[in-house]
C-alpha positions in Angstrom: 0.0 0.0 0.0 1.1 3.5 -0.7 0.3 6.8 0.9 0.9 10.4 0.1 4.4 12.0 0.5 6.1 8.6 0.5 9.4 7.9 -1.3 9.3 4.4 -2.7 12.5 2.8 -4.0 12.8 -0.4 -6.0 16.1 -2.3 -6.4 16.4 -5.1 -9.0 19.5 -7.3 -9.1 20.0 -10.1 -11.7 21.4 -13.4 -10.6 22.3 -16.7 -12.2 22.0 -18.6 -9.0 25.6 -18.2 -8.2 26.6 -14.7 -8.7 24.7 -11.4 -8.6 24.9 -8.6 -11.1 24.9 -4.9 -10.4 21.7 -3.5 -9.0 19.2 -1.4 -11.0 17.6 1.2 -8.8 14.6 3.5 -9.4 12.4 5.5 -7.1 9.1 7.4 -7.2 7.5 10.1 -4.9 3.8 9.7 -4.2 2.3 13.1 -4.7 -0.9 14.6 -3.3 -4.0 14.1 -5.4 -6.0 17.3 -5.8 -9.8 17.4 -5.1 -11.9 17.0 -8.2 -14.1 19.8 -9.6 -17.5 20.0 -8.0 -20.7 20.4 -10.1 -22.6 23.4 -8.8 -25.7 25.4 -9.5 -27.3 28.7 -8.4 -30.9 28.2 -7.3 -33.4 29.3 -8.5 -32.2 28.7 -12.1 -34.3 31.6 -13.4 -34.5 34.1 -10.5 -36.5 37.3 -10.2 -35.4 40.4 -8.2 -37.7 39.1 -5.4 -35.7 35.8 -5.0 -32.7 35.2 -2.9 -30.0 33.0 -4.4 -28.5 29.8 -3.0 -25.6 27.5 -3.8 -26.5 23.9 -4.6 -23.8 21.2 -4.9 -25.0 18.8 -7.6 -22.0 16.5 -7.4 -19.4 16.8 -4.6 -15.7 17.1 -5.1 -13.8 13.9 -4.4 -10.3 13.6 -2.9 -8.6 10.4 -3.8 -6.4 10.6 -0.8 -9.5 10.9 1.4 -8.4 14.3 2.7 -11.1 16.4 4.4 -12.2 19.2 2.1 -14.2 22.4 2.5 -15.7 24.6 -0.2 -14.6 28.2 -0.8 -17.6 30.1 -2.2 -17.2 33.3 -4.2 -20.0 35.5 -5.5 -19.7 37.8 -8.6 -22.2 40.1 -10.3 -22.1 41.7 -13.8 -24.3 43.7 -16.2 -22.8 42.0 -19.4 -21.4 38.6 -18.3 -17.9 39.8 -19.3 -16.8 42.2 -16.6 -17.4 40.7 -13.2 -17.3 42.3 -9.8 -16.4 40.1 -6.9 -18.7 40.7 -3.9 -16.2 40.5 -1.1 -18.9 40.8 1.7 -20.4 37.5 0.4 -17.3 35.7 -0.7 -15.0 33.6 1.4 -11.4 34.2 2.5 -9.6 30.9 3.4 -6.8 32.8 5.2 -9.4 34.0 7.7 -11.1 30.6 7.7 -14.3 32.2 6.3 -15.7 30.2 3.4 -18.4 32.4 2.0 -22.2 32.6 2.1 -24.2 29.7 0.8 -27.3 31.9 0.5 -27.9 35.6 -0.2 -31.0 37.6 0.2 -33.0 39.3 -2.6 -31.7 42.8 -1.4 -28.5 42.1 -3.2 -30.0 41.4 -6.6 -31.5 43.6 -9.3 -33.2 43.0 -12.6 -31.0 42.5 -15.6 -28.0 41.4 -13.6 -25.9 38.3 -14.1 -24.8 36.5 -10.9 -22.0 33.9 -10.8 -20.6 31.6 -8.1 -17.2 30.0 -8.1 -16.9 27.0 -5.7 -13.4 25.8 -5.0 -12.6 22.6 -3.0 -9.8 23.1 -0.5 -8.0 20.6 1.6 -8.7 21.3 5.3 -5.2 20.3 6.4 -3.6 23.0 4.2 -5.6 25.8 5.9 -3.8 28.1 8.4 -4.4 26.9 12.0 -4.7 30.6 13.2 -6.9 32.9 11.0 -5.0 35.9 9.7 -5.2 38.9 11.9 -5.7 36.8 15.1 -2.3 36.9 16.8 -0.5 35.2 13.9 3.3 36.0 13.7 3.6 38.2 10.6 7.1 36.9 10.0 5.9 33.3 9.9 5.4 32.2 6.2 1.8 31.3 5.3 1.0 27.7 4.5 0.3 26.9 0.9 -3.4 26.3 0.5 -4.1 23.2 -1.6 -7.2 23.5 -3.8 -8.7 21.7 -6.7 -10.4 23.0 -9.9 -13.3 25.3 -9.1 -16.9 24.6 -10.2 -18.9 27.6 -11.6 -22.4 28.6 -12.6 -24.3 31.8 -13.5 -27.8 33.0 -13.7 -29.6 36.1 -15.2 -32.1 38.0 -13.1 -35.4 38.5 -14.9 -38.5 40.5 -13.9 -41.7 38.6 -13.2 -43.7 40.6 -15.8 -47.1 39.1 -15.2 -46.9 38.9 -11.4 -47.5 35.1 -11.0 -44.1 34.5 -9.2 -42.9 32.3 -12.1 -40.7 33.1 -15.0 -42.1 31.3 -18.1 -43.4 31.7 -21.6 -46.5 33.6 -20.3 -44.2 36.5 -19.3 -43.4 37.0 -23.0 -46.9 38.1 -23.5 -46.2 41.1 -21.3 -43.6 42.3 -23.8 -46.3 43.2 -26.4 -47.2 46.6 -24.8 -43.5 47.5 -24.6 -42.8 47.1 -28.4 -41.4 50.3 -29.8 -41.6 52.1 -26.5 -38.9 54.7 -26.0 -36.2 54.3 -23.3 -37.3 57.5 -21.5 -40.9 56.2 -21.1 -39.9 53.0 -19.3 -39.7 52.4 -15.6 -36.3 51.9 -14.2 -36.4 48.1 -14.1 -37.6 47.8 -17.7 -35.0 50.3 -18.8 -32.2 48.2 -17.1 -33.6 45.1 -18.8 -33.5 46.4 -22.4 -30.9 49.2 -22.5 -27.3 49.7 -21.4 -26.5 52.8 -19.3 -26.0 55.8 -21.5 -28.4 54.7 -24.2 -30.2 57.6 -25.8 -33.6 58.4 -24.2 -35.3 58.1 -27.6 -34.0 54.6 -28.3 -37.0 52.3 -28.9 -37.5 48.6 -28.0 -37.2 46.6 -31.2 -35.9 43.3 -32.5 -32.3 44.0 -31.5 -33.3 44.6 -27.8 -35.5 41.4 -27.7 -32.8 39.3 -29.3 -30.2 40.6 -26.8 -32.5 39.7 -24.0 -33.1 36.2 -25.3 -29.4 35.7 -25.8 -28.7 36.7 -22.2 -31.4 34.3 -20.9 -30.1 31.4 -23.0 -26.6 31.8 -21.7 
């Protein structure tokens, strides 16, 4: 049987039954196996601004060495799904032994926002024994935190246009009165949904705006 951090050496010597030849020697070092990538989701999958968001682990990370692991959870928000802002008040910091919020309340979310989670498996044995800022000797080198590949997922926050607390095809019927309406005539949530900041007040909702919305939802 082998275990992590072992040096294993093998010596092979040929013999004809009377005399022995020179030995052949080789060795290997048994390295640590990193935790596997977890499969994660944000629930609900199609949120409204009235919904809180929660992390759901579909398939856990597995450590082949059977090391104990903990999940580092990091939350990000974006208007375009390209430029992301990390929400530090919700996200974990393993140096401080805080691993992030598994749920956030609806006060954090707004319509027409993307939200993303990154969930990273970390080996518990690699965490600092004393959280940073709690009497730790500043000259003492930090331990290297051992982590596996992160799992990630994102959602797009949509308005509940018909007020039935469900986002489905029936909400599309509510778009009809908005067709060709100008930006300046929309309420703030509808304006955020269809137009980028800085769009002309006279810009109207047309095919381009609807296709952009559908593309965001399908992502």
